[in-house]
N, C-alpha and C positions, 0 to 999 in steps of 0.2 A: 504493500500500499504505501503510494507516495503522495505527492500534492495535488495532483490533478486526476490520477487514475489508479487502477486495482490491476495487477496482472497475475494469471492464474495459470499454472501449468502442471501436470501431474506426471509423476516420477516413480515407477514400480519396477525398479530394476534395471530399465533401460529409458532412453529418451524416447518421446514421440514426436515423430516429424509429420509434418504436410508436404505433399508434393504439388500442391495445389491451393492457391489461396485466392481471397477478392479483396483488394484495398483500393478507397477511394473509387468505387465502381469499375476497376481494372483487374483482371484476371492475371495472376503471376504463377508462373509453371516454374518455382525454385524450389527446391527443398529447403524448409526451415521448420524450427522448432515449434511445436502445436501452442502457441500462448495465447490465451484469451485476453483482452483487456477490455475494461468497462470504466465508465466515466465516472468514477466516485473515489475521492481521496480528502485528503484534510482539508483543502483549500476549495473544494466543490460548494457553489453559491446554492443557498437555500431560499426558497420563494413560496408563495401561497398564489394559487391562480386557479381560476374555475372551480373552486371549492375542493381543492386538492392541494395538500404540501407535495411539494417537488423539490428535486435537487437538479440543477443545471448542469450540463456536461462543461459549461465553462468554469475555470477556476480564478479565485481572487490572486493568485500568482505571489510573488514575493512581494509586490508592491502593486496596489496599496494593501496586498495580503488582508487576512481576516478581520474582521471589525475590532478585535481585539489588540491588534497591531498599532493602533492610534494613527493611522493614516487614512481614515475615513473610508475604509473597505466595507464590503458587504458581510452579512451573516453568512458563516461557512460552518462545515462540519466541524471543524477545530472549534470554533465558538460556542457550537452545542454542547462538545463534551466540557469545554471551560465551565459553560453556567450550569450545568449537572454536576460539578465537582470533580469530575474526572481526571482532571489534570491538577497537578501539585504546583502550584505558582512558584514555590520556592526552586523548583527545577530550570526554571526559565531566568536567564540574565536579563538585565535591565540593559536592552539595546533596541527599545522600540520607541515611536513617536518621532517628532520631526528632528529632534537631536539626538536620536538614537541612544538615550539615556534614561528610559522609563521602562517601567514593569509593563505586563499585560493588562489591559483596561477592562476590568470585570464590570463596571457600572455601564458602559457604552453598550456591552453584549446584553445587559439587563434590560435596559431600556429598549434596544432594537427588538429583542425577543417579546416584550410587552408590546411594541406597536405592530410586530407581525402576527401576534397572537389576537388583538383586536381586530385586525383586518381578517383573519381567518374565522373567527367567530361571527363576524359581520356577514361574511360570504355562505356560512354552514347553519347559522343560527344556532349555534352550540355556546357552550361556556366552559371552555378549556382554559386550563391554566398556562401560563408560559413554561412551565416544567413540562407539561403534558405535550405540548407542542414541541419543544426542543427534543423530547424522547421519541415522538412520533417521527420527526427528521431523521435521527438515528437509526430507528427501525428500517426506514425506507434505505439508508446507506448500506446497512448490513444486508438487508435483501438484495440490493443491486451487486454486492461484493460477493454474496454467498451463491449467487445465480450461477457464474460460469464454474464454480468449485461443484455443484451439482451437476452440471452439463458433462464436467470432465469426469465424473465418478460414476453416474446414472447409467450410461450404457451398458457397462460390464455386469451390472447388477439386474438390469430388466429381466433378461432370459430366466436368471435363477428366481428372481422374485415371483413372476409368472408361474413357474412351475410348482414353487410351493403353495401359492393360493389356490390353483387349479387341483393339488392333492388334497388340501385341507377341506375346501368347500365340497369336492367329491366324496371325502370320507363322512361328512355329516349329510350328504344326500341332500344339498339344499341347492345345488347347481351344477349344471354340466360343465365340462371343461370348457373355458372361453378363450379363444386364441387370440382376440382381436385386442389392439392396443392403440393409445394415443387417438381415442375417439373424444373429441373436446369441442366445447362451445366455448368462443372467447370473443374479446372486444378489447379496443384500446386506442391508441392514438401514435400517430408516427409510421415509420416502417418505410419500405418503399415507394416513393412516388410515382404513380404510373406515366406521368408526363415526362418526366425529366430522368428516372431511373436511379436517383440520388436516394441515398438512406438518410431519411430524417428522424432525428431523436424522438423518443416516446416511450411508451410502457405497453404492456400487455398483460391481460389477465385471460384466465382460462379454467375452466372446470369440466370434469368428464361429461359427455351427455346424459348419462344415466338410465339406459334403458333396462328392459328387464332381462333377467338371464334365462338361460335356455332350461328346458324341462329334461327328464331322464326316463329310464326305464322304473316307473314306480313313483315317480315323484313330479310334482309341479314346479316350475320355474319361479323364483322369488321375484316381486314387483320392485321397482326404481332402487335397483342397485346398481354401485358404480365400480364394478370389477376393475381391478388394477389401477386404482386412483384413489389418492386420499380424499376422504369426505371433507368437504366444506361447507361451516353451519351457514345456512342461509342469511343471518344476520350479518356475517362476515363480509358478503358481497356488496351490500350497501355501504358498509364502512370504509372498505378498500377501494371502491371504485364510484363514480359519480352515476349510478343507476339505481333504479326503484324497481324491486322485484312485484309484479302487479300481480302474477298467478304462480304456483308451484304446487302442482298435484299430479296424483297417478292418472295416467290417460286408461281409463278402464275399457276392457276388451281388445287390447291391442296386442296381448299375448296370444292369441289364437284361439280355436276351439277344438283343439284335438283332445283326445283322451287324458293324455298328459301335456296339459297346455304352459306356454311359456309364461313368465312374468310380464305384468305391464309396464310399459314404459312411462315417461313424465312429460306432461305438459308444462312448458314454462314460458312466462311472459316476461320480459325485461325492457324497461322503458330508460333510454339514455337521457340524462338531464343535460347533456352537453353533445354535439355532434362527434359521434365515435364510429370506428370501423369495426365491424363484427365479421367474425368467419366460423365455420365450421369443417371440422378435420373428422372423417370417419371412414 
C-alpha cells in the first residue's frame, strides 16, 4: 500500500506471469508479473456524492497532501485514520505546514469531517456521526484493497468449494448437484465506455440470481436458494448501494410440475435512485 495505490500479487512457490495484458486500452503481448493495482492508498481523496461515500482514484500527493499536512489539502484515507485515533502523533516529526516546522493538524481534520458528515446526512436524511462517516470511508478503502486479493486467491478455491457444497447438499438430500456458477445480477457505475472504449472509474455491486435448486430421485428442490454464493441480507443492498428494493419474493410455480419438482425462483424488483448500469450474468 502506497500513497496513491495498492499493488497485489500472489506467490505460491513460484511467480505468476501474464503473457498478455491491457493497459490504457492497449493490448501488450509481453511477459510480466501478474500484479493487480487498485486506486486506494493513504493519499486517496474522500468525498460524498449522490448519497454515497466514495474514494477518488486521484491522490492528494505530497503537496498539498492530506488535510492534516497543513497545506490546505483535501480529506484522505490518512486523515480518516488520524481522526479515528489510529495514528500515533508522536511518531510523526514536526515537518508540516508552510514553514515545515509543525505537527499534524488534528483540528482541521475534525472540522472537515464534520463538514462532510453534515453534507452526507443532508443528502441521505441520516444522522451519522463524523466517526461513523470516517469509519465508512475506511471500510470502502479496505474493500477496494481486498478485492484484488480475493481475485488472486478465489480462482484456486472455486472448484474445491463447489465440490464440497455439492457433496454436502446431496448428503442432506436437499438439492441436486448444481454445476453452474457466477450467475449474478448486478449494478453500478463506470466501466468501459461503449463510445470511446476507455475504462471509466466507478464501482459495481453483484449478487447471485437466486433461483430454485434442482430436484432429485425422492425429493423436491429448495426454493429461492443461492448456490455457490454468499448470501446477502436484503437490508445491506440498500445501505451499500443507491437502490430501493421494491419486491423480493418467491416466484411461485416456476420450479415445474413434475413428480419431484425443482424449487421456485425469486422475483426481485430493484429501483435505482440515480442512473446506474445493470447487468445479468447467467
